[in-house]
Structure formats: C-alpha cells, structure tokens
C-alpha positions as CSV (number, residue, x, y, z in Angstrom):
1,M,-62.1,-35.9,-17.2
2,L,-59.7,-33.8,-15.0
3,K,-61.4,-31.4,-12.5
4,E,-59.5,-28.3,-11.3
5,L,-59.1,-28.2,-7.5
6,G,-57.2,-25.0,-7.2
7,A,-53.8,-24.3,-5.6
8,K,-53.6,-26.8,-2.7
9,P,-50.8,-28.7,-0.9
10,Y,-52.0,-32.0,-2.5
11,L,-49.0,-34.2,-2.5
12,F,-49.2,-37.7,-1.1
13,P,-47.6,-39.4,0.8
14,M,-46.2,-37.0,3.4
15,P,-44.3,-38.6,6.3
16,V,-45.5,-37.7,9.8
17,M,-42.2,-36.3,11.2
18,L,-41.8,-35.4,14.9
19,V,-39.2,-32.6,15.2
20,A,-37.7,-32.5,18.7
21,T,-35.7,-29.7,20.2
22,Y,-34.6,-28.4,23.6
23,D,-35.5,-24.9,24.8
24,A,-33.0,-22.6,26.6
25,E,-33.6,-24.6,29.8
26,R,-33.2,-28.0,28.0
27,K,-36.8,-28.8,28.3
28,V,-38.0,-31.1,25.5
29,N,-40.4,-29.8,22.9
30,A,-41.7,-31.8,20.0
31,M,-44.0,-30.9,17.1
32,V,-45.3,-32.7,14.0
33,V,-44.2,-31.5,10.6
34,A,-45.7,-32.9,7.4
35,W,-44.2,-30.3,5.1
36,G,-40.7,-31.4,4.7
37,G,-38.4,-34.2,3.6
38,I,-35.1,-35.2,2.2
39,C,-33.5,-32.5,0.0
40,G,-30.1,-34.0,-0.5
41,D,-27.9,-37.0,0.4
42,D,-27.4,-35.7,3.9
43,L,-29.9,-32.8,4.0
44,V,-33.4,-32.4,5.3
45,M,-35.8,-29.5,4.8
46,L,-38.7,-28.5,7.1
47,N,-41.2,-25.7,6.6
48,L,-42.2,-24.1,9.8
49,D,-44.6,-21.3,10.6
50,L,-43.0,-18.2,12.0
51,K,-44.7,-18.6,15.3
52,R,-43.4,-22.0,16.5
53,K,-41.6,-22.9,19.7
54,T,-39.6,-25.3,17.6
55,L,-38.3,-22.5,15.4
56,E,-37.2,-20.6,18.6
57,N,-35.5,-23.7,19.9
58,I,-33.7,-24.5,16.6
59,K,-32.3,-20.9,16.6
60,I,-31.0,-21.4,20.2
61,N,-29.4,-24.8,19.8
62,R,-28.8,-24.9,16.0
63,A,-29.9,-28.5,16.1
64,F,-33.0,-30.8,16.1
65,T,-33.9,-34.5,15.6
66,I,-36.6,-35.9,13.4
67,A,-38.4,-39.1,14.5
68,L,-40.7,-41.0,12.1
69,A,-44.1,-41.4,13.6
70,D,-45.5,-44.9,13.8
71,R,-48.9,-46.4,14.2
72,A,-48.3,-47.4,17.8
73,H,-47.8,-43.7,18.7
74,M,-50.4,-42.1,16.4
75,A,-52.4,-40.5,19.2
76,E,-49.3,-39.0,20.7
77,A,-48.1,-37.8,17.4
78,D,-51.5,-36.3,16.5
79,Y,-51.5,-34.4,19.9
80,L,-48.1,-33.0,19.3
81,G,-49.2,-31.9,15.9
82,S,-52.4,-30.2,17.3
83,V,-51.1,-28.3,20.2
84,S,-48.5,-25.4,20.0
85,G,-45.6,-25.4,22.4
86,L,-46.2,-21.6,22.7
87,V,-49.6,-22.4,24.2
88,D,-48.8,-25.4,26.3
89,D,-45.2,-25.6,27.5
90,D,-45.7,-29.1,28.9
91,K,-47.3,-30.7,25.9
92,F,-44.4,-33.3,25.4
93,Q,-44.5,-34.3,29.1
94,K,-48.3,-34.9,28.9
95,T,-47.8,-37.5,26.2
96,N,-45.7,-39.8,28.5
97,L,-43.3,-40.3,25.7
98,N,-39.6,-40.8,26.5
99,S,-36.5,-39.0,25.4
100,K,-32.7,-39.0,25.9
101,P,-30.0,-36.5,24.8
102,S,-28.6,-37.0,21.4
103,D,-24.9,-37.9,21.4
104,R,-24.3,-35.8,18.3
105,V,-26.5,-32.7,18.5
106,A,-28.0,-30.4,21.2
107,A,-31.5,-32.0,20.8
108,P,-33.5,-34.8,22.3
109,V,-34.0,-38.3,20.8
110,L,-37.5,-39.5,21.1
111,T,-36.8,-43.1,22.1
112,D,-40.3,-44.5,21.6
113,F,-40.1,-44.1,17.8
114,P,-38.3,-46.6,15.6
115,L,-36.2,-44.2,13.5
116,T,-34.5,-40.9,14.3
117,L,-32.4,-38.5,12.3
118,E,-30.0,-36.3,14.3
119,C,-29.5,-33.0,12.5
120,E,-27.6,-29.8,12.8
121,L,-28.9,-26.5,11.4
122,V,-27.4,-25.5,8.1
123,E,-29.6,-22.6,7.1
124,I,-32.8,-20.8,7.8
125,Q,-34.5,-19.4,4.6
126,N,-37.1,-16.7,5.3
127,G,-40.3,-16.8,3.4
128,P,-43.3,-14.4,3.5
129,N,-45.4,-16.6,6.0
130,D,-42.9,-19.2,7.1
131,V,-39.4,-20.3,7.2
132,R,-37.5,-23.2,5.6
133,I,-35.1,-25.0,7.8
134,I,-32.3,-26.9,6.2
135,G,-30.5,-29.4,8.3
136,R,-27.6,-31.7,7.8
137,I,-28.1,-35.3,8.9
138,L,-25.2,-36.3,11.1
139,N,-26.6,-39.7,12.1
140,V,-29.6,-42.0,11.8
141,L,-30.7,-44.1,14.8
142,A,-32.8,-47.2,14.2
143,D,-34.4,-49.6,16.7
144,E,-32.9,-53.0,16.0
145,K,-36.5,-54.4,15.6
146,V,-36.9,-52.4,12.3
147,L,-33.7,-53.7,10.7
148,D,-33.4,-56.6,8.3
149,P,-30.7,-59.3,8.8
150,S,-28.2,-57.2,6.8
151,G,-28.7,-54.2,9.1
152,K,-30.7,-52.1,6.7
153,V,-34.1,-50.5,7.6
154,E,-37.0,-52.7,6.6
155,P,-39.8,-50.3,5.7
156,S,-42.6,-52.7,6.6
157,K,-41.3,-53.0,10.1
158,L,-41.4,-49.3,10.7
159,D,-45.2,-49.2,10.7
160,A,-44.8,-45.6,9.7
161,I,-47.8,-43.4,9.3
162,L,-48.3,-40.9,6.5
163,F,-50.5,-37.8,6.4
164,E,-52.8,-37.2,3.5
165,P,-53.9,-33.6,2.9
166,Y,-57.1,-34.3,0.9
167,K,-59.3,-35.3,3.9
168,R,-56.7,-34.9,6.7
169,G,-56.2,-38.6,7.4
170,Y,-53.4,-40.9,8.5
171,Y,-52.4,-43.9,6.5
172,S,-49.9,-46.7,7.3
173,L,-47.1,-47.5,5.0
174,G,-48.2,-50.1,2.4
175,E,-46.7,-53.1,0.9
176,R,-43.7,-53.2,-1.4
177,V,-45.0,-53.2,-5.0
178,G,-41.8,-52.9,-7.1
179,D,-38.1,-52.5,-7.3
180,A,-36.7,-49.0,-7.9
181,W,-34.6,-48.6,-11.1
182,K,-35.8,-52.0,-12.3
183,E,-39.5,-51.5,-13.0
184,R,-38.6,-49.4,-16.1
185,K,-37.3,-52.6,-17.8
186,K,-41.0,-53.7,-18.2
187,L,-41.4,-50.9,-20.8
188,G,-38.9,-52.7,-23.1
189,I,-37.2,-49.4,-23.9
C-alpha cells in the first residue's frame, strides 16, 4: 500500500557537488549543492538560494567549477555545505583543502577531489525563492587514479558520496548492477 508523504524533494540519488568560485578579490569560496545536475550534453544546472556567496561570485566571474565529493573528504564537504560564505568568509581555508586556478574559467579547481567540471555561466533563471544557474561544461578534469585503462572514468574508483533527502544521510556509490540500453533485452520485447 502506498502512503502519501506530501510534496518533498525526495529523489535519490543526489550527487554531492562542491561548487567553487572566486570572489572579487580572487578568494576561494566553495559550497555544497545537492539540487542540481546534468541538463544537457554540455550543460549543468544548479539551484541556489538567493542569499549565497556563491551566487554573488558567479555573477562577478560568470564562471564556476563543480567537484564531485568523495568519501575521503566527506567531513570537509559536509562543513562546506553547512556553513555559509556570507557568515564565515574563511570557511574554505579552514578545511585545509587545496585549490588551483582553472586554465579555462575564472574559478578555482579543488584539487583534492577526483573529478571536476569547469563551467562558464550561460544563464541565471530567477525563481520565487531561489535561482537556477545554467552553466556550460568547457572541460572535465579527472585524477588519473579514477580512470580505467582506456582513459574513461571508472565510477567505482571515484568513491563518490551521494546525499539522500529522506533522513539526510550520505551514501557511497554502489556496485555496477547492469548495462544501460542492454537490460531492456531481458524483457524479450
């Protein structure tokens, strides 16, 4: 029997994405976004609250990077997702994470994480309580340790963490259980 739970943001999985930007003085800021994802072959979408340092920085630089959080840096990611850059301007520095300037956009690359998307701002869509950021992926950076022998990202090597909204927990990426566009053949139709 199905029980009604009301209107809630109950989709799972949600990748834990660290969005990194520079402020006007090129100081690194990073926050965690769970509400976002791929929305086209070379486009990403992020939903941000109107009162976010990251939003201010994206407007200044028209760029950002997205790093995929991993289990090894779960505490740092949780901290960056819990403290606002408007409240603590030194929150990134307190984590002891490392960054370097992107070669493609005016934003930092968080070098401790295994996968980073370098993005330029395409559009800001205003909503009643938040904004939707649309960014174009210009490049993807991957640590060699997460690549398979053919040079493709091996998801199991990312050790990515996922956010679940039901009880507010983190989960690690699970095992491969099937092959996309091939499992349907089991239906015989």
